[in-house]
C-alpha positions in Angstrom: -0.5 -0.1 0.3 2.9 2.2 0.2 2.8 3.1 3.7 4.3 2.4 6.9 3.2 2.9 10.1 4.8 3.2 13.6 4.4 1.1 16.4 4.9 2.3 20.0 5.5 -0.1 22.6 5.6 0.3 25.9 5.8 -1.6 29.2 2.7 -2.6 31.2 5.1 -1.2 34.6 4.8 1.9 32.6 1.3 2.1 31.8 0.5 1.5 35.5 3.0 4.1 36.3 0.9 6.6 34.3 -2.5 5.6 36.0 -0.9 5.5 39.4 0.4 9.1 38.6 -2.5 10.9 39.1 -1.5 14.2 38.1 -5.2 16.0 38.5 -7.0 15.9 41.8 -10.3 14.1 40.8 -9.8 13.6 36.8 -12.4 12.6 34.3 -11.0 9.6 33.2 -12.4 9.9 29.8 -11.1 13.7 29.6 -7.6 13.1 30.7 -5.2 12.4 27.5 -1.9 11.1 27.8 0.4 11.2 25.0 3.0 8.5 24.4 5.9 9.6 22.6 8.7 7.7 20.4 11.3 9.5 22.0 12.1 11.8 24.8 10.8 15.6 24.5 12.7 18.7 24.7 14.5 19.0 28.4 12.8 22.2 28.8 9.2 21.0 28.2 10.4 18.3 31.5 10.7 21.3 33.6 7.8 22.7 33.2 4.2 22.6 35.9 1.3 22.6 34.4 -1.9 22.2 36.0 -5.4 21.3 35.6 -6.1 24.9 34.6 -3.2 25.1 32.1 -4.6 22.5 29.7 -8.1 22.5 30.3 -9.9 22.3 26.4 -13.3 21.6 25.9 -14.1 19.2 22.8 -12.2 18.3 20.0 -9.0 19.6 19.8 -7.1 20.4 16.6 -3.8 21.8 19.1 -0.5 20.5 17.2 2.5 19.9 19.4 5.7 19.5 17.6 7.5 17.7 20.3 4.5 15.0 20.1 5.0 14.4 16.3 5.0 10.7 16.2 3.5 9.7 19.4 0.0 8.8 20.3 -2.4 10.0 22.5 -5.1 7.6 24.9 -7.2 9.0 27.4 -7.0 7.4 31.0 -10.2 4.8 30.0 -7.9 3.3 27.8 -4.9 3.2 29.0 -6.6 1.6 32.4 -8.0 -1.1 30.0 -4.8 -2.0 28.2 -3.3 -2.5 32.0 -6.3 -4.8 32.5 -6.5 -6.6 29.2 -3.0 -7.5 30.1 -3.7 -8.9 33.7 -1.3 -6.2 35.6 
């Protein structure tokens, strides 16, 4: 078909750590997205502190994050389902 598809592989313990981190006080699991990246983001992004008030969006976003190119976003519900399917 002439197209390539990237694949991201994460250990179940990494996915579990995402769920356990709970960066928001009372998250709506369907509304909190996690971006899984194929490589580390720029260091300046790792030093930022963002809270729910900084990242709140309503509806579908067309937000473009250059550092997230090649990554994939999943909400907390889907991340929890993947962990559950793996039996972890």
